[in-house]
PDB file of N, CA, C, O and CB in Angstrom:
ATOM      1  N   UNK A   1      -4.018   6.164 -10.054  1.00  0.00           N
ATOM      2  CA  UNK A   1      -4.300   6.568  -8.692  1.00  0.00           C
ATOM      3  C   UNK A   1      -5.318   5.630  -8.053  1.00  0.00           C
ATOM      4  O   UNK A   1      -5.275   5.383  -6.848  1.00  0.00           O
ATOM      5  CB  UNK A   1      -4.803   8.008  -8.658  1.00  0.00           C
ATOM      6  N   UNK A   2      -6.231   5.112  -8.865  1.00  0.00           N
ATOM      7  CA  UNK A   2      -7.235   4.194  -8.333  1.00  0.00           C
ATOM      8  C   UNK A   2      -6.580   2.903  -7.838  1.00  0.00           C
ATOM      9  O   UNK A   2      -7.020   2.323  -6.845  1.00  0.00           O
ATOM     10  CB  UNK A   2      -8.296   3.876  -9.405  1.00  0.00           C
ATOM     11  N   UNK A   3      -5.540   2.459  -8.519  1.00  0.00           N
ATOM     12  CA  UNK A   3      -4.836   1.251  -8.100  1.00  0.00           C
ATOM     13  C   UNK A   3      -4.199   1.456  -6.731  1.00  0.00           C
ATOM     14  O   UNK A   3      -4.256   0.568  -5.880  1.00  0.00           O
ATOM     15  CB  UNK A   3      -3.766   0.859  -9.134  1.00  0.00           C
ATOM     16  N   UNK A   4      -3.604   2.600  -6.517  1.00  0.00           N
ATOM     17  CA  UNK A   4      -2.966   2.908  -5.239  1.00  0.00           C
ATOM     18  C   UNK A   4      -4.003   2.891  -4.117  1.00  0.00           C
ATOM     19  O   UNK A   4      -3.758   2.308  -3.061  1.00  0.00           O
ATOM     20  CB  UNK A   4      -2.257   4.281  -5.300  1.00  0.00           C
ATOM     21  N   UNK A   5      -5.133   3.512  -4.331  1.00  0.00           N
ATOM     22  CA  UNK A   5      -6.184   3.542  -3.313  1.00  0.00           C
ATOM     23  C   UNK A   5      -6.744   2.151  -3.047  1.00  0.00           C
ATOM     24  O   UNK A   5      -7.033   1.807  -1.901  1.00  0.00           O
ATOM     25  CB  UNK A   5      -7.306   4.480  -3.740  1.00  0.00           C
ATOM     26  N   UNK A   6      -6.899   1.356  -4.092  1.00  0.00           N
ATOM     27  CA  UNK A   6      -7.396  -0.014  -3.933  1.00  0.00           C
ATOM     28  C   UNK A   6      -6.440  -0.844  -3.094  1.00  0.00           C
ATOM     29  O   UNK A   6      -6.869  -1.588  -2.213  1.00  0.00           O
ATOM     30  CB  UNK A   6      -7.604  -0.675  -5.300  1.00  0.00           C
ATOM     31  N   UNK A   7      -5.145  -0.720  -3.363  1.00  0.00           N
ATOM     32  CA  UNK A   7      -4.159  -1.497  -2.611  1.00  0.00           C
ATOM     33  C   UNK A   7      -4.098  -1.037  -1.151  1.00  0.00           C
ATOM     34  O   UNK A   7      -3.899  -1.858  -0.256  1.00  0.00           O
ATOM     35  CB  UNK A   7      -2.770  -1.376  -3.265  1.00  0.00           C
ATOM     36  N   UNK A   8      -4.264   0.250  -0.907  1.00  0.00           N
ATOM     37  CA  UNK A   8      -4.305   0.741   0.471  1.00  0.00           C
ATOM     38  C   UNK A   8      -5.507   0.151   1.205  1.00  0.00           C
ATOM     39  O   UNK A   8      -5.386  -0.243   2.365  1.00  0.00           O
ATOM     40  CB  UNK A   8      -4.361   2.287   0.499  1.00  0.00           C
ATOM     41  N   UNK A   9      -6.643   0.086   0.559  1.00  0.00           N
ATOM     42  CA  UNK A   9      -7.839  -0.504   1.173  1.00  0.00           C
ATOM     43  C   UNK A   9      -7.620  -1.983   1.460  1.00  0.00           C
ATOM     44  O   UNK A   9      -8.004  -2.473   2.522  1.00  0.00           O
ATOM     45  CB  UNK A   9      -9.067  -0.317   0.262  1.00  0.00           C
ATOM     46  N   UNK A  10      -7.008  -2.694   0.522  1.00  0.00           N
ATOM     47  CA  UNK A  10      -6.715  -4.118   0.731  1.00  0.00           C
ATOM     48  C   UNK A  10      -5.776  -4.293   1.917  1.00  0.00           C
ATOM     49  O   UNK A  10      -5.975  -5.188   2.739  1.00  0.00           O
ATOM     50  CB  UNK A  10      -6.092  -4.744  -0.541  1.00  0.00           C
ATOM     51  N   UNK A  11      -4.753  -3.445   2.014  1.00  0.00           N
ATOM     52  CA  UNK A  11      -3.807  -3.538   3.127  1.00  0.00           C
ATOM     53  C   UNK A  11      -4.508  -3.279   4.463  1.00  0.00           C
ATOM     54  O   UNK A  11      -4.236  -3.964   5.449  1.00  0.00           O
ATOM     55  CB  UNK A  11      -2.649  -2.540   2.933  1.00  0.00           C
ATOM     56  N   UNK A  12      -5.395  -2.309   4.497  1.00  0.00           N
ATOM     57  CA  UNK A  12      -6.135  -2.030   5.733  1.00  0.00           C
ATOM     58  C   UNK A  12      -7.049  -3.183   6.122  1.00  0.00           C
ATOM     59  O   UNK A  12      -7.149  -3.527   7.300  1.00  0.00           O
ATOM     60  CB  UNK A  12      -6.955  -0.759   5.578  1.00  0.00           C
ATOM     61  N   UNK A  13      -7.713  -3.778   5.146  1.00  0.00           N
ATOM     62  CA  UNK A  13      -8.596  -4.910   5.431  1.00  0.00           C
ATOM     63  C   UNK A  13      -7.783  -6.089   5.957  1.00  0.00           C
ATOM     64  O   UNK A  13      -8.188  -6.731   6.926  1.00  0.00           O
ATOM     65  CB  UNK A  13      -9.385  -5.322   4.167  1.00  0.00           C
ATOM     66  N   UNK A  14      -6.641  -6.383   5.331  1.00  0.00           N
ATOM     67  CA  UNK A  14      -5.793  -7.463   5.824  1.00  0.00           C
ATOM     68  C   UNK A  14      -5.320  -7.186   7.248  1.00  0.00           C
ATOM     69  O   UNK A  14      -5.275  -8.092   8.081  1.00  0.00           O
ATOM     70  CB  UNK A  14      -4.590  -7.658   4.900  1.00  0.00           C
ATOM     71  N   UNK A  15      -4.972  -5.942   7.522  1.00  0.00           N
ATOM     72  CA  UNK A  15      -4.544  -5.582   8.867  1.00  0.00           C
ATOM     73  C   UNK A  15      -5.647  -5.748   9.887  1.00  0.00           C
ATOM     74  O   UNK A  15      -5.407  -6.250  10.985  1.00  0.00           O
ATOM     75  CB  UNK A  15      -4.048  -4.170   8.890  1.00  0.00           C
ATOM     76  N   UNK A  16      -6.850  -5.334   9.541  1.00  0.00           N
ATOM     77  CA  UNK A  16      -7.986  -5.454  10.469  1.00  0.00           C
ATOM     78  C   UNK A  16      -8.308  -6.921  10.727  1.00  0.00           C
ATOM     79  O   UNK A  16      -8.558  -7.310  11.868  1.00  0.00           O
ATOM     80  CB  UNK A  16      -9.232  -4.726   9.909  1.00  0.00           C
ATOM     81  N   UNK A  17      -8.302  -7.738   9.675  1.00  0.00           N
ATOM     82  CA  UNK A  17      -8.562  -9.169   9.848  1.00  0.00           C
ATOM     83  C   UNK A  17      -7.459  -9.803  10.694  1.00  0.00           C
ATOM     84  O   UNK A  17      -7.728 -10.644  11.552  1.00  0.00           O
ATOM     85  CB  UNK A  17      -8.665  -9.878   8.473  1.00  0.00           C
ATOM     86  N   UNK A  18      -6.212  -9.391  10.443  1.00  0.00           N
ATOM     87  CA  UNK A  18      -5.098  -9.937  11.216  1.00  0.00           C
ATOM     88  C   UNK A  18      -5.181  -9.602  12.685  1.00  0.00           C
ATOM     89  O   UNK A  18      -4.783 -10.411  13.523  1.00  0.00           O
ATOM     90  CB  UNK A  18      -3.802  -9.437  10.670  1.00  0.00           C
ATOM     91  N   UNK A  19      -5.687  -8.435  13.020  1.00  0.00           N
ATOM     92  CA  UNK A  19      -5.820  -8.045  14.424  1.00  0.00           C
ATOM     93  C   UNK A  19      -7.047  -8.711  15.057  1.00  0.00           C
ATOM     94  O   UNK A  19      -6.994  -9.147  16.207  1.00  0.00           O
ATOM     95  CB  UNK A  19      -5.921  -6.508  14.549  1.00  0.00           C
ATOM     96  N   UNK A  20      -8.132  -8.787  14.316  1.00  0.00           N
ATOM     97  CA  UNK A  20      -9.390  -9.285  14.878  1.00  0.00           C
ATOM     98  C   UNK A  20      -9.396 -10.801  15.066  1.00  0.00           C
ATOM     99  O   UNK A  20      -9.939 -11.298  16.053  1.00  0.00           O
ATOM    100  CB  UNK A  20     -10.543  -8.885  13.986  1.00  0.00           C
ATOM    101  N   UNK A  21      -8.807 -11.530  14.144  1.00  0.00           N
ATOM    102  CA  UNK A  21      -8.848 -12.991  14.211  1.00  0.00           C
ATOM    103  C   UNK A  21      -7.601 -13.521  14.907  1.00  0.00           C
ATOM    104  O   UNK A  21      -6.478 -13.168  14.548  1.00  0.00           O
ATOM    105  CB  UNK A  21      -8.973 -13.600  12.799  1.00  0.00           C
ATOM    106  N   UNK A  22      -7.808 -14.347  15.880  1.00  0.00           N
ATOM    107  CA  UNK A  22      -6.664 -14.933  16.579  1.00  0.00           C
ATOM    108  C   UNK A  22      -5.983 -15.957  15.675  1.00  0.00           C
ATOM    109  O   UNK A  22      -6.651 -16.711  14.968  1.00  0.00           O
ATOM    110  CB  UNK A  22      -7.108 -15.591  17.916  1.00  0.00           C
ATOM    111  N   UNK A  23      -4.672 -15.978  15.701  1.00  0.00           N
ATOM    112  CA  UNK A  23      -3.919 -16.925  14.891  1.00  0.00           C
ATOM    113  C   UNK A  23      -3.652 -16.451  13.482  1.00  0.00           C
ATOM    114  O   UNK A  23      -2.996 -17.152  12.711  1.00  0.00           O
ATOM    115  CB  UNK A  23      -4.635 -18.210  14.837  1.00  0.00           C
ATOM    116  N   UNK A  24      -4.144 -15.282  13.129  1.00  0.00           N
ATOM    117  CA  UNK A  24      -3.921 -14.754  11.790  1.00  0.00           C
ATOM    118  C   UNK A  24      -3.098 -13.472  11.836  1.00  0.00           C
ATOM    119  O   UNK A  24      -3.307 -12.561  11.035  1.00  0.00           O
ATOM    120  CB  UNK A  24      -5.253 -14.499  11.091  1.00  0.00           C
ATOM    121  N   UNK A  25      -2.177 -13.410  12.763  1.00  0.00           N
ATOM    122  CA  UNK A  25      -1.347 -12.215  12.909  1.00  0.00           C
ATOM    123  C   UNK A  25      -0.465 -11.990  11.688  1.00  0.00           C
ATOM    124  O   UNK A  25      -0.051 -10.863  11.416  1.00  0.00           O
ATOM    125  CB  UNK A  25      -0.482 -12.322  14.158  1.00  0.00           C
ATOM    126  N   UNK A  26      -0.176 -13.067  10.947  1.00  0.00           N
ATOM    127  CA  UNK A  26       0.622 -12.910   9.735  1.00  0.00           C
ATOM    128  C   UNK A  26      -0.085 -12.029   8.709  1.00  0.00           C
ATOM    129  O   UNK A  26       0.575 -11.397   7.885  1.00  0.00           O
ATOM    130  CB  UNK A  26       0.929 -14.274   9.126  1.00  0.00           C
ATOM    131  N   UNK A  27      -1.411 -11.976   8.746  1.00  0.00           N
ATOM    132  CA  UNK A  27      -2.135 -11.087   7.834  1.00  0.00           C
ATOM    133  C   UNK A  27      -1.861  -9.628   8.167  1.00  0.00           C
ATOM    134  O   UNK A  27      -1.820  -8.784   7.272  1.00  0.00           O
ATOM    135  CB  UNK A  27      -3.642 -11.366   7.894  1.00  0.00           C
ATOM    136  N   UNK A  28      -1.674  -9.329   9.437  1.00  0.00           N
ATOM    137  CA  UNK A  28      -1.313  -7.968   9.833  1.00  0.00           C
ATOM    138  C   UNK A  28       0.044  -7.595   9.252  1.00  0.00           C
ATOM    139  O   UNK A  28       0.228  -6.484   8.756  1.00  0.00           O
ATOM    140  CB  UNK A  28      -1.294  -7.831  11.369  1.00  0.00           C
ATOM    141  N   UNK A  29       0.986  -8.518   9.314  1.00  0.00           N
ATOM    142  CA  UNK A  29       2.317  -8.267   8.764  1.00  0.00           C
ATOM    143  C   UNK A  29       2.250  -8.112   7.245  1.00  0.00           C
ATOM    144  O   UNK A  29       2.881  -7.216   6.683  1.00  0.00           O
ATOM    145  CB  UNK A  29       3.282  -9.409   9.143  1.00  0.00           C
ATOM    146  N   UNK A  30       1.496  -8.974   6.587  1.00  0.00           N
ATOM    147  CA  UNK A  30       1.346  -8.878   5.134  1.00  0.00           C
ATOM    148  C   UNK A  30       0.676  -7.557   4.756  1.00  0.00           C
ATOM    149  O   UNK A  30       1.086  -6.909   3.793  1.00  0.00           O
ATOM    150  CB  UNK A  30       0.524 -10.072   4.591  1.00  0.00           C
ATOM    151  N   UNK A  31      -0.337  -7.158   5.496  1.00  0.00           N
ATOM    152  CA  UNK A  31      -1.015  -5.886   5.226  1.00  0.00           C
ATOM    153  C   UNK A  31      -0.081  -4.708   5.388  1.00  0.00           C
ATOM    154  O   UNK A  31      -0.123  -3.771   4.591  1.00  0.00           O
ATOM    155  CB  UNK A  31      -2.212  -5.717   6.143  1.00  0.00           C
ATOM    156  N   UNK A  32       0.767  -4.740   6.414  1.00  0.00           N
ATOM    157  CA  UNK A  32       1.724  -3.653   6.629  1.00  0.00           C
ATOM    158  C   UNK A  32       2.754  -3.609   5.500  1.00  0.00           C
ATOM    159  O   UNK A  32       3.120  -2.526   5.044  1.00  0.00           O
ATOM    160  CB  UNK A  32       2.432  -3.817   7.990  1.00  0.00           C
ATOM    161  N   UNK A  33       3.222  -4.762   5.047  1.00  0.00           N
ATOM    162  CA  UNK A  33       4.180  -4.799   3.946  1.00  0.00           C
ATOM    163  C   UNK A  33       3.557  -4.309   2.643  1.00  0.00           C
ATOM    164  O   UNK A  33       4.192  -3.578   1.882  1.00  0.00           O
ATOM    165  CB  UNK A  33       4.720  -6.212   3.765  1.00  0.00           C
ATOM    166  N   UNK A  34       2.320  -4.711   2.387  1.00  0.00           N
ATOM    167  CA  UNK A  34       1.624  -4.251   1.183  1.00  0.00           C
ATOM    168  C   UNK A  34       1.449  -2.735   1.218  1.00  0.00           C
ATOM    169  O   UNK A  34       1.634  -2.059   0.206  1.00  0.00           O
ATOM    170  CB  UNK A  34       0.251  -4.946   1.047  1.00  0.00           C
ATOM    171  N   UNK A  35       1.094  -2.209   2.380  1.00  0.00           N
ATOM    172  CA  UNK A  35       0.930  -0.765   2.525  1.00  0.00           C
ATOM    173  C   UNK A  35       2.256  -0.043   2.292  1.00  0.00           C
ATOM    174  O   UNK A  35       2.295   0.980   1.607  1.00  0.00           O
ATOM    175  CB  UNK A  35       0.378  -0.424   3.919  1.00  0.00           C
ATOM    176  N   UNK A  36       3.328  -0.566   2.851  1.00  0.00           N
ATOM    177  CA  UNK A  36       4.642   0.050   2.679  1.00  0.00           C
ATOM    178  C   UNK A  36       5.077   0.050   1.216  1.00  0.00           C
ATOM    179  O   UNK A  36       5.555   1.066   0.712  1.00  0.00           O
ATOM    180  CB  UNK A  36       5.677  -0.678   3.528  1.00  0.00           C
ATOM    181  N   UNK A  37       4.916  -1.071   0.538  1.00  0.00           N
ATOM    182  CA  UNK A  37       5.290  -1.163  -0.876  1.00  0.00           C
ATOM    183  C   UNK A  37       4.438  -0.219  -1.713  1.00  0.00           C
ATOM    184  O   UNK A  37       4.939   0.425  -2.635  1.00  0.00           O
ATOM    185  CB  UNK A  37       5.142  -2.610  -1.388  1.00  0.00           C
ATOM    186  N   UNK A  38       3.157  -0.137  -1.394  1.00  0.00           N
ATOM    187  CA  UNK A  38       2.261   0.744  -2.141  1.00  0.00           C
ATOM    188  C   UNK A  38       2.629   2.216  -1.948  1.00  0.00           C
ATOM    189  O   UNK A  38       2.573   2.997  -2.898  1.00  0.00           O
ATOM    190  CB  UNK A  38       0.814   0.509  -1.713  1.00  0.00           C
ATOM    191  N   UNK A  39       3.003   2.594  -0.737  1.00  0.00           N
ATOM    192  CA  UNK A  39       3.396   3.980  -0.500  1.00  0.00           C
ATOM    193  C   UNK A  39       4.690   4.329  -1.231  1.00  0.00           C
ATOM    194  O   UNK A  39       4.836   5.437  -1.746  1.00  0.00           O
ATOM    195  CB  UNK A  39       3.560   4.232   0.996  1.00  0.00           C
ATOM    196  N   UNK A  40       5.622   3.387  -1.275  1.00  0.00           N
ATOM    197  CA  UNK A  40       6.865   3.615  -2.027  1.00  0.00           C
ATOM    198  C   UNK A  40       6.555   3.745  -3.513  1.00  0.00           C
ATOM    199  O   UNK A  40       7.092   4.627  -4.184  1.00  0.00           O
ATOM    200  CB  UNK A  40       7.878   2.461  -1.786  1.00  0.00           C
ATOM    201  N   UNK A  41       5.697   2.879  -4.029  1.00  0.00           N
ATOM    202  CA  UNK A  41       5.310   2.943  -5.438  1.00  0.00           C
ATOM    203  C   UNK A  41       4.625   4.272  -5.760  1.00  0.00           C
ATOM    204  O   UNK A  41       4.911   4.886  -6.788  1.00  0.00           O
ATOM    205  CB  UNK A  41       4.382   1.772  -5.790  1.00  0.00           C
ATOM    206  N   UNK A  42       3.731   4.709  -4.892  1.00  0.00           N
ATOM    207  CA  UNK A  42       3.032   5.976  -5.120  1.00  0.00           C
ATOM    208  C   UNK A  42       4.005   7.149  -5.069  1.00  0.00           C
ATOM    209  O   UNK A  42       3.889   8.084  -5.862  1.00  0.00           O
ATOM    210  CB  UNK A  42       1.916   6.169  -4.082  1.00  0.00           C
ATOM    211  N   UNK A  43       4.960   7.109  -4.147  1.00  0.00           N
ATOM    212  CA  UNK A  43       5.937   8.196  -4.051  1.00  0.00           C
ATOM    213  C   UNK A  43       6.819   8.254  -5.295  1.00  0.00           C
ATOM    214  O   UNK A  43       7.101   9.338  -5.805  1.00  0.00           O
ATOM    215  CB  UNK A  43       6.807   8.025  -2.798  1.00  0.00           C
ATOM    216  N   UNK A  44       7.254   7.102  -5.783  1.00  0.00           N
ATOM    217  CA  UNK A  44       8.078   7.080  -6.989  1.00  0.00           C
ATOM    218  C   UNK A  44       7.289   7.547  -8.209  1.00  0.00           C
ATOM    219  O   UNK A  44       7.809   8.275  -9.054  1.00  0.00           O
ATOM    220  CB  UNK A  44       8.629   5.675  -7.228  1.00  0.00           C
ATOM    221  N   UNK A  45       6.056   7.128  -8.290  1.00  0.00           N
ATOM    222  CA  UNK A  45       5.216   7.534  -9.427  1.00  0.00           C
ATOM    223  C   UNK A  45       4.933   9.035  -9.371  1.00  0.00           C
ATOM    224  O   UNK A  45       4.958   9.710 -10.400  1.00  0.00           O
ATOM    225  CB  UNK A  45       3.883   6.737  -9.434  1.00  0.00           C
ATOM    226  N   UNK A  46       4.665   9.558  -8.178  1.00  0.00           N
ATOM    227  CA  UNK A  46       4.380  10.982  -8.028  1.00  0.00           C
ATOM    228  C   UNK A  46       5.621  11.805  -8.339  1.00  0.00           C
ATOM    229  O   UNK A  46       5.532  12.869  -8.952  1.00  0.00           O
ATOM    230  CB  UNK A  46       3.877  11.289  -6.607  1.00  0.00           C
ATOM    231  N   UNK A  47       6.767  11.315  -7.917  1.00  0.00           N
ATOM    232  CA  UNK A  47       8.015  12.029  -8.167  1.00  0.00           C
ATOM    233  C   UNK A  47       8.349  12.041  -9.659  1.00  0.00           C
ATOM    234  O   UNK A  47       8.806  13.053 -10.191  1.00  0.00           O
ATOM    235  CB  UNK A  47       9.162  11.392  -7.372  1.00  0.00           C
ATOM    236  N   UNK A  48       8.121  10.923 -10.323  1.00  0.00           N
ATOM    237  CA  UNK A  48       8.425  10.815 -11.747  1.00  0.00           C
ATOM    238  C   UNK A  48       7.527  11.723 -12.575  1.00  0.00           C
ATOM    239  O   UNK A  48       7.993  12.302 -13.556  1.00  0.00           O
ATOM    240  CB  UNK A  48       8.277   9.371 -12.213  1.00  0.00           C
ATOM    241  N   UNK A  49       6.250  11.870 -12.212  1.00  0.00           N
ATOM    242  CA  UNK A  49       5.336  12.700 -12.993  1.00  0.00           C
ATOM    243  C   UNK A  49       5.546  14.185 -12.718  1.00  0.00           C
ATOM    244  O   UNK A  49       5.042  15.029 -13.460  1.00  0.00           O
ATOM    245  CB  UNK A  49       3.894  12.317 -12.694  1.00  0.00           C
ATOM    246  N   UNK A  50       6.277  14.509 -11.668  1.00  0.00           N
ATOM    247  CA  UNK A  50       6.512  15.904 -11.334  1.00  0.00           C
ATOM    248  C   UNK A  50       7.577  16.574 -12.195  1.00  0.00           C
ATOM    249  O   UNK A  50       7.662  17.801 -12.238  1.00  0.00           O
ATOM    250  CB  UNK A  50       6.898  16.009  -9.905  1.00  0.00           C
ATOM    251  N   UNK A  51       8.385  15.775 -12.875  1.00  0.00           N
ATOM    252  CA  UNK A  51       9.441  16.324 -13.714  1.00  0.00           C
ATOM    253  C   UNK A  51       8.891  16.806 -15.049  1.00  0.00           C
ATOM    254  O   UNK A  51       7.944  16.230 -15.586  1.00  0.00           O
ATOM    255  CB  UNK A  51      10.530  15.284 -13.943  1.00  0.00           C
ATOM    256  N   UNK A  52       9.486  17.855 -15.572  1.00  0.00           N
ATOM    257  CA  UNK A  52       9.078  18.362 -16.874  1.00  0.00           C
ATOM    258  C   UNK A  52      10.063  17.852 -17.918  1.00  0.00           C
ATOM    259  O   UNK A  52      11.266  17.786 -17.666  1.00  0.00           O
ATOM    260  CB  UNK A  52       9.010  19.921 -16.880  1.00  0.00           C
ATOM    261  N   UNK A  53       9.556  17.495 -19.077  1.00  0.00           N
ATOM    262  CA  UNK A  53      10.461  16.996 -20.130  1.00  0.00           C
ATOM    263  C   UNK A  53      11.365  18.116 -20.662  1.00  0.00           C
ATOM    264  O   UNK A  53      10.975  19.283 -20.697  1.00  0.00           O
ATOM    265  CB  UNK A  53       9.645  16.381 -21.295  1.00  0.00           C
ATOM    266  N   UNK A  54      12.565  17.738 -21.069  1.00  0.00           N
ATOM    267  CA  UNK A  54      13.520  18.702 -21.626  1.00  0.00           C
ATOM    268  C   UNK A  54      13.060  19.123 -23.017  1.00  0.00           C
ATOM    269  O   UNK A  54      12.491  18.331 -23.768  1.00  0.00           O
ATOM    270  CB  UNK A  54      14.957  18.099 -21.683  1.00  0.00           C
ATOM    271  N   UNK A  55      13.315  20.375 -23.339  1.00  0.00           N
ATOM    272  CA  UNK A  55      12.885  20.857 -24.656  1.00  0.00           C
ATOM    273  C   UNK A  55      13.930  20.645 -25.701  1.00  0.00           C
ATOM    274  O   UNK A  55      13.721  20.996 -26.862  1.00  0.00           O
ATOM    275  CB  UNK A  55      12.533  22.308 -24.598  1.00  0.00           C
TER     276      UNK A  55
END
């Protein structure tokens, strides 16, 4: 879970830098993609841990 939160923070920082600095708009796009991939990873991991093993 700590990895997921760390990647979300990195994505937000990249997005903020991409918006604040002129000419670095690609960082905003990279931050959005990192956030999207991280959310998909977290959803898959959460879904997988929700299942109970067969007896």
